[in-house]
A tleap script that builds the chain and sets N, CA, C and O, in Angstrom:
source leaprc.protein.ff14SB
mol = sequence {
  NMET THR GLN ASP LEU ILE ASN LEU THR LEU
  SER GLU ALA GLN LEU ALA ALA VAL ASP ASN
  ALA VAL LEU GLU LEU GLU THR GLN LEU SER
  GLY LEU ILE ALA MET SER VAL GLN GLN ARG
  ARG LYS LEU MET ARG MET GLY ASP LYS SER
  GLU SER PHE CYS ARG GLN THR LEU SER VAL
  PRO ALA ARG ASN PRO PRO MET VAL PRO LEU
  ARG VAL PRO LEU ALA ALA ALA GLN CILE
}
set mol.1.N position { -27.401 12.895 -30.557 }
set mol.1.CA position { -26.164 12.912 -31.297 }
set mol.1.C position { -25.046 12.376 -30.402 }
set mol.1.O position { -24.818 12.902 -29.312 }
set mol.2.N position { -24.358 11.348 -30.847 }
set mol.2.CA position { -23.278 10.765 -30.065 }
set mol.2.C position { -21.937 11.281 -30.565 }
set mol.2.O position { -21.763 11.611 -31.738 }
set mol.3.N position { -21.022 11.337 -29.652 }
set mol.3.CA position { -19.671 11.762 -29.996 }
set mol.3.C position { -18.712 10.626 -29.675 }
set mol.3.O position { -18.644 10.173 -28.532 }
set mol.4.N position { -17.997 10.181 -30.640 }
set mol.4.CA position { -16.998 9.141 -30.445 }
set mol.4.C position { -15.638 9.826 -30.444 }
set mol.4.O position { -14.987 9.938 -31.483 }
set mol.5.N position { -15.219 10.281 -29.268 }
set mol.5.CA position { -13.987 11.062 -29.163 }
set mol.5.C position { -12.746 10.198 -28.964 }
set mol.5.O position { -11.622 10.678 -29.112 }
set mol.6.N position { -12.944 8.942 -28.634 }
set mol.6.CA position { -11.802 8.081 -28.344 }
set mol.6.C position { -11.711 6.992 -29.394 }
set mol.6.O position { -12.677 6.275 -29.655 }
set mol.7.N position { -10.552 6.883 -29.982 }
set mol.7.CA position { -10.297 5.834 -30.952 }
set mol.7.C position { -8.909 5.294 -30.649 }
set mol.7.O position { -7.913 5.983 -30.870 }
set mol.8.N position { -8.837 4.087 -30.153 }
set mol.8.CA position { -7.560 3.507 -29.741 }
set mol.8.C position { -7.396 2.153 -30.397 }
set mol.8.O position { -8.242 1.270 -30.254 }
set mol.9.N position { -6.323 2.004 -31.102 }
set mol.9.CA position { -6.008 0.720 -31.722 }
set mol.9.C position { -4.634 0.305 -31.225 }
set mol.9.O position { -3.654 1.026 -31.411 }
set mol.10.N position { -4.566 -0.862 -30.591 }
set mol.10.CA position { -3.309 -1.367 -30.060 }
set mol.10.C position { -2.748 -2.440 -30.984 }
set mol.10.O position { -3.489 -3.275 -31.503 }
set mol.11.N position { -1.451 -2.409 -31.182 }
set mol.11.CA position { -0.805 -3.435 -32.004 }
set mol.11.C position { -0.649 -4.710 -31.183 }
set mol.11.O position { -0.843 -4.715 -29.967 }
set mol.12.N position { -0.299 -5.772 -31.862 }
set mol.12.CA position { -0.071 -7.046 -31.163 }
set mol.12.C position { 1.078 -6.911 -30.168 }
set mol.12.O position { 1.031 -7.491 -29.083 }
set mol.13.N position { 2.094 -6.160 -30.528 }
set mol.13.CA position { 3.238 -5.964 -29.628 }
set mol.13.C position { 2.815 -5.194 -28.376 }
set mol.13.O position { 3.265 -5.508 -27.275 }
set mol.14.N position { 1.956 -4.194 -28.538 }
set mol.14.CA position { 1.475 -3.426 -27.381 }
set mol.14.C position { 0.615 -4.301 -26.480 }
set mol.14.O position { 0.739 -4.243 -25.257 }
set mol.15.N position { -0.249 -5.106 -27.070 }
set mol.15.CA position { -1.098 -6.004 -26.270 }
set mol.15.C position { -0.246 -7.017 -25.514 }
set mol.15.O position { -0.534 -7.331 -24.359 }
set mol.16.N position { 0.789 -7.524 -26.149 }
set mol.16.CA position { 1.688 -8.471 -25.480 }
set mol.16.C position { 2.417 -7.784 -24.331 }
set mol.16.O position { 2.604 -8.382 -23.271 }
set mol.17.N position { 2.831 -6.528 -24.532 }
set mol.17.CA position { 3.510 -5.786 -23.469 }
set mol.17.C position { 2.575 -5.559 -22.285 }
set mol.17.O position { 2.996 -5.669 -21.134 }
set mol.18.N position { 1.322 -5.247 -22.557 }
set mol.18.CA position { 0.345 -5.055 -21.486 }
set mol.18.C position { 0.124 -6.360 -20.737 }
set mol.18.O position { 0.074 -6.365 -19.507 }
set mol.19.N position { -0.009 -7.468 -21.461 }
set mol.19.CA position { -0.180 -8.776 -20.816 }
set mol.19.C position { 1.009 -9.097 -19.919 }
set mol.19.O position { 0.835 -9.585 -18.802 }
set mol.20.N position { 2.219 -8.822 -20.408 }
set mol.20.CA position { 3.412 -9.077 -19.604 }
set mol.20.C position { 3.450 -8.190 -18.368 }
set mol.20.O position { 3.849 -8.641 -17.294 }
set mol.21.N position { 3.042 -6.939 -18.506 }
set mol.21.CA position { 3.024 -6.024 -17.364 }
set mol.21.C position { 2.027 -6.483 -16.307 }
set mol.21.O position { 2.320 -6.430 -15.112 }
set mol.22.N position { 0.858 -6.930 -16.739 }
set mol.22.CA position { -0.160 -7.421 -15.791 }
set mol.22.C position { 0.347 -8.676 -15.096 }
set mol.22.O position { 0.161 -8.835 -13.889 }
set mol.23.N position { 0.980 -9.561 -15.841 }
set mol.23.CA position { 1.539 -10.774 -15.243 }
set mol.23.C position { 2.607 -10.431 -14.207 }
set mol.23.O position { 2.662 -11.050 -13.145 }
set mol.24.N position { 3.449 -9.454 -14.509 }
set mol.24.CA position { 4.486 -9.020 -13.564 }
set mol.24.C position { 3.863 -8.437 -12.301 }
set mol.24.O position { 4.325 -8.716 -11.195 }
set mol.25.N position { 2.818 -7.629 -12.459 }
set mol.25.CA position { 2.121 -7.074 -11.286 }
set mol.25.C position { 1.534 -8.189 -10.430 }
set mol.25.O position { 1.665 -8.171 -9.206 }
set mol.26.N position { 0.896 -9.146 -11.065 }
set mol.26.CA position { 0.315 -10.264 -10.311 }
set mol.26.C position { 1.398 -11.036 -9.563 }
set mol.26.O position { 1.188 -11.466 -8.429 }
set mol.27.N position { 2.539 -11.207 -10.190 }
set mol.27.CA position { 3.652 -11.929 -9.555 }
set mol.27.C position { 4.194 -11.147 -8.361 }
set mol.27.O position { 4.397 -11.713 -7.286 }
set mol.28.N position { 4.427 -9.860 -8.546 }
set mol.28.CA position { 5.007 -9.038 -7.487 }
set mol.28.C position { 4.040 -8.812 -6.330 }
set mol.28.O position { 4.477 -8.619 -5.195 }
set mol.29.N position { 2.741 -8.834 -6.594 }
set mol.29.CA position { 1.749 -8.576 -5.549 }
set mol.29.C position { 1.076 -9.856 -5.057 }
set mol.29.O position { -0.041 -9.818 -4.542 }
set mol.30.N position { 1.751 -10.975 -5.216 }
set mol.30.CA position { 1.156 -12.261 -4.843 }
set mol.30.C position { 0.893 -12.378 -3.347 }
set mol.30.O position { 0.082 -13.206 -2.933 }
set mol.31.N position { 1.557 -11.572 -2.531 }
set mol.31.CA position { 1.368 -11.628 -1.083 }
set mol.31.C position { 0.099 -10.948 -0.594 }
set mol.31.O position { -0.258 -11.080 0.577 }
set mol.32.N position { -0.583 -10.228 -1.464 }
set mol.32.CA position { -1.810 -9.558 -1.056 }
set mol.32.C position { -2.913 -10.578 -0.820 }
set mol.32.O position { -2.956 -11.626 -1.466 }
set mol.33.N position { -3.786 -10.266 0.094 }
set mol.33.CA position { -4.905 -11.163 0.378 }
set mol.33.C position { -6.215 -10.448 0.066 }
set mol.33.O position { -6.303 -9.222 0.120 }
set mol.34.N position { -7.210 -11.231 -0.257 }
set mol.34.CA position { -8.541 -10.682 -0.492 }
set mol.34.C position { -9.332 -10.790 0.806 }
set mol.34.O position { -9.309 -11.824 1.474 }
set mol.35.N position { -10.024 -9.726 1.152 }
set mol.35.CA position { -10.824 -9.724 2.373 }
set mol.35.C position { -12.287 -9.516 2.009 }
set mol.35.O position { -12.620 -8.776 1.083 }
set mol.36.N position { -13.146 -10.187 2.758 }
set mol.36.CA position { -14.578 -10.011 2.533 }
set mol.36.C position { -15.008 -8.662 3.095 }
set mol.36.O position { -14.263 -8.023 3.837 }
set mol.37.N position { -16.196 -8.244 2.742 }
set mol.37.CA position { -16.731 -6.981 3.251 }
set mol.37.C position { -16.809 -7.025 4.770 }
set mol.37.O position { -16.473 -6.042 5.431 }
set mol.38.N position { -17.242 -8.138 5.330 }
set mol.38.CA position { -17.350 -8.274 6.788 }
set mol.38.C position { -15.985 -8.149 7.451 }
set mol.38.O position { -15.860 -7.502 8.491 }
set mol.39.N position { -14.965 -8.757 6.863 }
set mol.39.CA position { -13.622 -8.659 7.429 }
set mol.39.C position { -13.122 -7.222 7.398 }
set mol.39.O position { -12.507 -6.755 8.357 }
set mol.40.N position { -13.384 -6.523 6.305 }
set mol.40.CA position { -12.940 -5.131 6.213 }
set mol.40.C position { -13.671 -4.252 7.214 }
set mol.40.O position { -13.076 -3.325 7.763 }
set mol.41.N position { -14.932 -4.519 7.459 }
set mol.41.CA position { -15.707 -3.717 8.417 }
set mol.41.C position { -15.227 -3.918 9.844 }
set mol.41.O position { -15.370 -3.019 10.672 }
set mol.42.N position { -14.657 -5.088 10.148 }
set mol.42.CA position { -14.182 -5.379 11.503 }
set mol.42.C position { -12.822 -4.762 11.800 }
set mol.42.O position { -12.411 -4.700 12.958 }
set mol.43.N position { -12.120 -4.307 10.767 }
set mol.43.CA position { -10.800 -3.719 10.975 }
set mol.43.C position { -10.893 -2.449 11.804 }
set mol.43.O position { -11.839 -1.672 11.676 }
set mol.44.N position { -9.904 -2.254 12.648 }
set mol.44.CA position { -9.845 -1.027 13.430 }
set mol.44.C position { -9.364 0.097 12.520 }
set mol.44.O position { -8.413 -0.072 11.758 }
set mol.45.N position { -10.015 1.214 12.604 }
set mol.45.CA position { -9.628 2.355 11.777 }
set mol.45.C position { -8.945 3.396 12.640 }
set mol.45.O position { -9.241 3.548 13.825 }
set mol.46.N position { -8.031 4.101 12.018 }
set mol.46.CA position { -7.284 5.113 12.732 }
set mol.46.C position { -7.700 6.481 12.188 }
set mol.46.O position { -7.564 6.749 10.994 }
set mol.47.N position { -8.199 7.327 13.055 }
set mol.47.CA position { -8.605 8.663 12.655 }
set mol.47.C position { -7.416 9.602 12.573 }
set mol.47.O position { -6.286 9.211 12.866 }
set mol.48.N position { -7.668 10.825 12.180 }
set mol.48.CA position { -6.599 11.811 12.020 }
set mol.48.C position { -5.830 12.047 13.309 }
set mol.48.O position { -4.602 12.135 13.294 }
set mol.49.N position { -6.552 12.150 14.439 }
set mol.49.CA position { -5.886 12.410 15.718 }
set mol.49.C position { -5.047 11.215 16.152 }
set mol.49.O position { -3.941 11.389 16.664 }
set mol.50.N position { -5.561 10.005 15.954 }
set mol.50.CA position { -4.817 8.803 16.332 }
set mol.50.C position { -3.567 8.646 15.487 }
set mol.50.O position { -2.506 8.288 15.999 }
set mol.51.N position { -3.689 8.912 14.196 }
set mol.51.CA position { -2.529 8.791 13.319 }
set mol.51.C position { -1.451 9.791 13.717 }
set mol.51.O position { -0.269 9.453 13.763 }
set mol.52.N position { -1.860 11.009 13.999 }
set mol.52.CA position { -0.906 12.037 14.409 }
set mol.52.C position { -0.208 11.634 15.703 }
set mol.52.O position { 1.006 11.786 15.831 }
set mol.53.N position { -0.977 11.121 16.658 }
set mol.53.CA position { -0.405 10.679 17.933 }
set mol.53.C position { 0.629 9.574 17.708 }
set mol.53.O position { 1.716 9.611 18.285 }
set mol.54.N position { 0.294 8.601 16.876 }
set mol.54.CA position { 1.211 7.485 16.622 }
set mol.54.C position { 2.479 7.957 15.937 }
set mol.54.O position { 3.573 7.505 16.275 }
set mol.55.N position { 2.344 8.859 14.981 }
set mol.55.CA position { 3.530 9.382 14.295 }
set mol.55.C position { 4.441 10.127 15.285 }
set mol.55.O position { 5.662 9.971 15.251 }
set mol.56.N position { 3.840 10.929 16.155 }
set mol.56.CA position { 4.632 11.654 17.149 }
set mol.56.C position { 5.280 10.688 18.133 }
set mol.56.O position { 6.427 10.884 18.533 }
set mol.57.N position { 4.553 9.653 18.522 }
set mol.57.CA position { 5.083 8.660 19.453 }
set mol.57.C position { 6.299 7.959 18.866 }
set mol.57.O position { 7.262 7.682 19.580 }
set mol.58.N position { 6.260 7.670 17.562 }
set mol.58.CA position { 7.401 7.019 16.920 }
set mol.58.C position { 8.563 7.977 16.676 }
set mol.58.O position { 9.711 7.545 16.572 }
set mol.59.N position { 8.277 9.256 16.587 }
set mol.59.CA position { 9.360 10.203 16.316 }
set mol.59.C position { 10.218 10.462 17.558 }
set mol.59.O position { 11.401 10.777 17.425 }
set mol.60.N position { 9.652 10.335 18.752 }
set mol.60.CA position { 10.418 10.595 19.981 }
set mol.60.C position { 11.574 9.603 20.129 }
set mol.60.O position { 12.709 10.039 20.319 }
set mol.61.N position { 11.340 8.290 20.052 }
set mol.61.CA position { 12.489 7.386 20.189 }
set mol.61.C position { 13.466 7.489 19.019 }
set mol.61.O position { 14.647 7.176 19.172 }
set mol.62.N position { 12.991 7.922 17.863 }
set mol.62.CA position { 13.901 8.093 16.729 }
set mol.62.C position { 14.891 9.222 17.008 }
set mol.62.O position { 16.039 9.180 16.566 }
set mol.63.N position { 14.430 10.228 17.748 }
set mol.63.CA position { 15.314 11.344 18.107 }
set mol.63.C position { 16.159 11.038 19.332 }
set mol.63.O position { 17.180 11.690 19.556 }
set mol.64.N position { 15.751 10.057 20.129 }
set mol.64.CA position { 16.463 9.701 21.362 }
set mol.64.C position { 16.689 8.188 21.418 }
set mol.64.O position { 16.111 7.524 22.278 }
set mol.65.N position { 17.502 7.630 20.539 }
set mol.65.CA position { 17.700 6.175 20.488 }
set mol.65.C position { 18.185 5.537 21.792 }
set mol.65.O position { 17.813 4.393 22.056 }
set mol.66.N position { 18.989 6.204 22.620 }
set mol.66.CA position { 19.449 5.541 23.846 }
set mol.66.C position { 18.323 5.179 24.819 }
set mol.66.O position { 18.494 4.284 25.646 }
set mol.67.N position { 17.190 5.852 24.735 }
set mol.67.CA position { 16.113 5.548 25.682 }
set mol.67.C position { 15.291 4.319 25.279 }
set mol.67.O position { 14.411 3.893 26.026 }
set mol.68.N position { 15.573 3.750 24.103 }
set mol.68.CA position { 14.831 2.582 23.627 }
set mol.68.C position { 15.644 1.326 23.908 }
set mol.68.O position { 16.803 1.239 23.502 }
set mol.69.N position { 15.047 0.342 24.605 }
set mol.69.CA position { 15.771 -0.909 24.848 }
set mol.69.C position { 16.138 -1.590 23.525 }
set mol.69.O position { 15.407 -1.468 22.542 }
set mol.70.N position { 17.245 -2.293 23.498 }
set mol.70.CA position { 17.712 -2.940 22.273 }
set mol.70.C position { 16.743 -4.002 21.770 }
set mol.70.O position { 16.698 -4.275 20.570 }
set mol.71.N position { 15.968 -4.602 22.666 }
set mol.71.CA position { 15.051 -5.660 22.256 }
set mol.71.C position { 13.802 -5.129 21.548 }
set mol.71.O position { 13.032 -5.909 20.989 }
set mol.72.N position { 13.597 -3.817 21.567 }
set mol.72.CA position { 12.438 -3.215 20.914 }
set mol.72.C position { 12.790 -2.933 19.448 }
set mol.72.O position { 13.702 -2.153 19.172 }
set mol.73.N position { 12.072 -3.563 18.505 }
set mol.73.CA position { 12.392 -3.391 17.089 }
set mol.73.C position { 11.822 -2.064 16.547 }
set mol.73.O position { 10.831 -2.054 15.817 }
set mol.74.N position { 12.455 -0.975 16.913 }
set mol.74.CA position { 11.979 0.356 16.524 }
set mol.74.C position { 11.975 0.524 15.005 }
set mol.74.O position { 11.049 1.118 14.453 }
set mol.75.N position { 12.998 0.008 14.328 }
set mol.75.CA position { 13.098 0.174 12.882 }
set mol.75.C position { 11.909 -0.475 12.176 }
set mol.75.O position { 11.436 0.047 11.166 }
set mol.76.N position { 11.422 -1.594 12.686 }
set mol.76.CA position { 10.285 -2.273 12.071 }
set mol.76.C position { 9.010 -1.454 12.204 }
set mol.76.O position { 8.146 -1.507 11.328 }
set mol.77.N position { 8.884 -0.705 13.277 }
set mol.77.CA position { 7.685 0.127 13.476 }
set mol.77.C position { 7.694 1.361 12.607 }
set mol.77.O position { 6.638 1.930 12.329 }
set mol.78.N position { 8.865 1.785 12.172 }
set mol.78.CA position { 8.973 3.016 11.401 }
set mol.78.C position { 8.862 2.792 9.901 }
set mol.78.O position { 8.988 3.751 9.139 }
set mol.79.N position { 8.642 1.615 9.466 }
set mol.79.CA position { 8.516 1.342 8.025 }
set mol.79.C position { 7.236 1.925 7.495 }
set mol.79.O position { 6.948 1.802 6.304 }
savepdb mol mol.pdb
quit
């Protein structure tokens, strides 16, 4: 016995809105790149301890701005 619990009918206006939304997403995310499985496997991964260390490392100069040389782009690292 099958159960057909979902019945969805979209109007032409709804389908057009969805198409426009997908087109907008593609436009806004055009800078993304596709990576092969091999490329993704070669990426360095950051574990929980490494991430915590990096976050703490970035928080120290944020609390003590005078100790950071002006040529160091601290704001770019904190994004």
